[in-house]
C-alpha positions as CSV (number, residue, x, y, z in Angstrom):
1,M,30.1,-28.1,-28.0
2,T,28.0,-25.5,-26.4
3,A,29.6,-22.5,-25.1
4,P,28.8,-21.8,-21.3
5,L,26.3,-19.0,-20.7
6,S,27.9,-15.9,-19.4
7,P,26.6,-14.9,-15.7
8,R,24.0,-12.2,-15.9
9,S,25.0,-8.8,-14.5
10,P,22.6,-7.2,-11.8
11,A,21.6,-4.8,-14.7
12,D,20.6,-7.8,-16.6
13,I,18.6,-9.1,-13.8
14,F,16.9,-5.9,-13.0
15,L,15.7,-5.8,-16.6
16,V,14.0,-9.1,-16.7
17,M,12.1,-8.3,-13.4
18,N,8.4,-7.4,-13.8
19,P,7.5,-3.7,-12.8
20,K,6.4,-4.3,-9.4
21,Q,9.8,-6.2,-8.7
22,R,11.7,-3.2,-10.3
23,A,10.0,-0.6,-8.1
24,A,10.5,-2.7,-5.1
25,E,14.1,-3.1,-5.8
26,A,14.7,0.6,-6.4
27,A,13.0,1.3,-3.0
28,L,15.4,-1.1,-1.3
29,E,18.1,1.4,-2.2
30,Q,16.6,3.9,0.3
31,V,16.8,1.5,3.2
32,Q,19.7,1.5,5.7
33,S,20.9,-0.7,8.5
34,G,19.3,0.2,11.8
35,M,16.1,1.5,10.4
36,V,12.5,0.7,11.6
37,L,10.5,0.1,8.5
38,G,6.5,0.1,8.1
39,L,5.9,-3.0,6.1
40,G,3.1,-2.5,3.6
41,T,0.4,-5.0,2.5
42,G,-0.5,-6.3,-1.0
43,S,1.3,-7.9,-3.9
44,T,3.8,-5.0,-4.7
45,A,4.7,-4.5,-1.0
46,D,5.3,-8.4,-1.0
47,Y,8.1,-8.0,-3.5
48,F,9.6,-5.4,-1.2
49,L,9.5,-7.8,1.7
50,Q,11.3,-10.6,-0.4
51,A,14.0,-8.2,-1.5
52,L,14.3,-6.8,2.3
53,A,14.5,-10.6,3.4
54,A,17.2,-11.4,0.8
55,A,19.2,-8.3,1.8
56,I,19.0,-9.3,5.4
57,K,20.0,-12.9,4.8
58,T,23.2,-11.8,2.8
59,G,24.3,-9.3,5.5
60,R,23.6,-6.4,3.2
61,L,21.3,-4.8,5.9
62,A,21.3,-5.4,9.6
63,D,19.5,-4.5,12.8
64,L,16.4,-3.7,10.9
65,R,12.8,-4.1,12.5
66,G,9.5,-3.9,10.5
67,V,6.0,-2.7,11.7
68,P,3.5,-4.5,9.7
69,T,0.5,-3.0,8.4
70,S,-1.9,-6.1,8.6
71,R,-1.9,-9.6,9.7
72,Q,-0.9,-10.7,6.1
73,S,2.3,-8.6,6.2
74,E,3.1,-9.7,9.7
75,R,2.8,-13.5,8.7
76,R,4.7,-13.0,5.7
77,A,7.6,-11.2,7.4
78,Q,7.8,-13.8,9.9
79,Y,7.9,-16.5,7.2
80,L,10.6,-14.4,5.5
81,G,12.8,-13.9,8.7
82,I,12.3,-10.1,8.9
83,P,12.5,-9.0,12.6
84,L,9.1,-7.5,13.6
85,A,8.2,-4.8,16.2
86,S,4.8,-3.2,17.1
87,L,4.0,0.6,16.8
88,V,3.9,0.9,20.7
89,E,7.6,-0.4,20.6
90,C,8.6,1.7,17.7
91,P,6.1,4.6,17.6
92,T,7.9,6.6,14.7
93,P,9.2,4.2,11.8
94,D,11.9,5.8,9.7
95,L,10.3,4.7,6.5
96,T,7.3,2.9,5.6
97,I,7.2,1.4,2.0
98,D,3.9,0.3,0.5
99,G,1.9,0.1,-2.7
100,A,-1.1,1.8,-3.9
101,D,-4.2,1.2,-6.0
102,E,-4.2,4.6,-7.6
103,I,-1.7,7.4,-7.4
104,D,-2.5,11.0,-8.9
105,P,-0.3,13.7,-10.1
106,H,-0.1,15.2,-6.5
107,L,0.7,12.0,-4.9
108,N,-2.7,11.5,-3.4
109,L,-3.7,7.8,-3.4
110,I,-6.4,5.4,-3.1
111,K,-5.5,2.3,-1.1
112,G,-7.3,-0.5,0.5
113,L,-8.1,-3.1,-2.1
114,G,-6.1,-5.5,0.0
115,G,-8.4,-4.6,3.1
116,A,-5.7,-3.1,5.4
117,L,-6.5,0.8,4.8
118,L,-7.0,1.5,8.6
119,R,-3.6,-0.1,9.7
120,E,-1.8,1.0,6.7
121,K,-3.0,4.7,7.2
122,I,-2.1,4.6,11.0
123,V,1.4,3.4,10.2
124,A,1.9,5.8,7.5
125,Q,0.8,8.8,9.7
126,N,3.2,7.8,12.4
127,S,6.2,7.3,10.0
128,R,8.8,10.0,9.0
129,R,8.3,9.2,5.4
130,L,6.1,7.3,3.2
131,L,7.3,5.7,0.0
132,I,4.9,4.3,-2.5
133,I,5.9,1.7,-5.0
134,A,3.8,0.8,-8.0
135,D,3.6,-0.2,-11.6
136,S,2.7,2.3,-14.2
137,S,-0.9,0.9,-14.3
138,K,-1.6,2.7,-10.8
139,S,-0.8,6.1,-12.2
140,V,-4.1,7.9,-13.0
141,P,-5.0,11.7,-13.9
142,A,-7.6,11.6,-11.1
143,L,-8.5,9.5,-8.3
144,G,-11.3,7.0,-8.8
145,V,-11.1,6.6,-12.6
146,K,-9.9,3.0,-12.3
147,S,-10.1,1.8,-8.8
148,P,-13.0,1.9,-6.3
149,L,-12.6,3.7,-3.2
150,P,-12.8,1.4,-0.2
151,V,-14.6,2.6,2.9
152,E,-14.2,0.6,6.1
153,V,-17.4,0.8,8.3
154,A,-18.5,-0.6,11.7
155,P,-20.7,-3.7,11.5
156,F,-23.5,-2.2,13.4
157,G,-25.9,-0.4,10.9
158,H,-23.6,-0.7,8.0
159,E,-26.8,-1.0,5.7
160,S,-27.6,2.6,6.5
161,H,-24.5,3.8,4.8
162,E,-25.4,2.6,1.4
163,R,-27.8,5.7,0.6
164,F,-25.5,8.0,2.2
165,L,-22.6,6.7,-0.1
166,R,-25.0,6.9,-3.2
167,S,-25.6,10.6,-2.5
168,L,-22.0,11.4,-2.7
169,G,-21.9,10.0,-6.3
170,A,-20.8,6.5,-5.4
171,T,-21.9,3.0,-6.5
172,P,-21.3,1.0,-3.2
173,I,-20.8,-2.6,-3.1
174,L,-20.3,-4.3,0.3
175,R,-17.4,-6.6,-0.1
176,K,-17.6,-10.2,0.2
177,A,-15.3,-13.1,0.6
178,Q,-16.6,-16.3,-1.0
179,D,-20.3,-16.7,0.3
180,A,-19.6,-14.4,3.7
181,L,-18.9,-10.7,4.3
182,Y,-15.5,-9.6,4.2
183,T,-14.2,-8.6,7.5
184,T,-11.0,-6.5,8.0
185,D,-8.3,-7.3,10.6
186,N,-10.1,-4.7,12.8
187,G,-13.4,-6.7,12.6
188,N,-15.1,-4.1,10.2
189,Y,-16.7,-4.3,6.8
190,I,-15.7,-2.6,3.8
191,Y,-17.9,-0.8,0.9
192,D,-16.1,-0.5,-2.4
193,C,-17.3,2.7,-3.9
194,R,-17.2,3.2,-7.5
195,F,-16.8,6.9,-8.8
196,S,-16.5,8.0,-12.3
197,R,-13.6,10.3,-10.9
198,I,-13.0,12.0,-7.6
199,D,-12.2,15.8,-8.4
200,D,-11.9,16.9,-4.9
201,P,-10.6,14.1,-2.7
202,E,-10.3,16.4,0.4
203,Q,-13.9,17.3,0.3
204,L,-14.9,13.8,-0.1
205,Q,-12.8,12.6,2.7
206,S,-14.3,15.3,5.0
207,A,-18.0,14.2,4.0
208,L,-17.1,10.6,4.6
209,K,-15.3,11.0,8.0
210,S,-18.2,13.2,9.3
211,R,-20.4,10.1,9.0
212,A,-20.6,8.1,12.3
213,G,-20.1,4.3,11.7
214,I,-17.4,5.0,8.9
215,V,-14.2,4.1,10.5
216,E,-11.8,5.0,7.6
217,T,-11.5,5.6,3.8
218,G,-8.9,4.4,1.4
219,L,-8.2,8.2,0.4
220,F,-4.5,8.9,1.4
221,I,-4.1,12.7,1.0
222,G,-0.9,14.3,1.5
223,L,0.6,11.4,3.2
224,A,3.0,10.0,0.6
225,H,6.4,11.6,0.3
226,E,7.7,9.8,-2.7
227,A,6.6,7.3,-5.3
228,I,8.6,5.0,-7.5
229,I,6.6,3.9,-10.5
230,A,8.0,1.3,-12.8
231,G,6.9,0.8,-16.4
232,D,8.3,-0.4,-19.7
233,E,10.1,2.9,-20.3
234,G,11.9,2.5,-16.8
235,L,11.5,4.2,-13.4
236,E,9.7,7.2,-12.6
237,H,10.4,9.1,-9.3
238,R,7.6,11.5,-8.0
239,T,8.4,13.6,-4.9
240,R,6.1,15.9,-2.9
């Protein structure tokens, strides 16, 4: 007769999670009942939404409200039963938890491959703290070495930006969704700009933001307070 399997401990369950899940579960430890949370967008942030919804359902956390950073995260939170609020109703979220496409040693980020960079940055700038969760593949020695930099532009005259972006050392590609141009939640377009590396993100940000028609960039400089990066060796906590 086969012996019954022993129930898994929480530590065992944690170990079999993928890195994104482990980072999300670790971030949940920083959430307290009564908080207003900025809800990030993307695959890693979605693991956090699932963990948060489970904690609410079991009563571990209560009296929470979430400010979504995209229509996608809004729909996902509604589906999972996470109470929502707007930035007007809750102008200073206690904590925003979001993913990133790249994280450099100074906690500067590239974000926006999910297309929500403008709303993500608005919520992050208004939050008391920004906590980034990611797997170790997102840790880079310098921004731009793996991920393109998303640049959100107004539709009018958007073609005029291509030469300007090339003058900054980028190879820009206008983002498409199937056979149409990709449109953000704000009705704008995105150029994904490939650099060999970005050695001076502050200077690049200044140059991009000085250009009429460029609405926002995926450079998040000096915004993240902490990052939880999960890899095969465990969790790495970085703080600024």
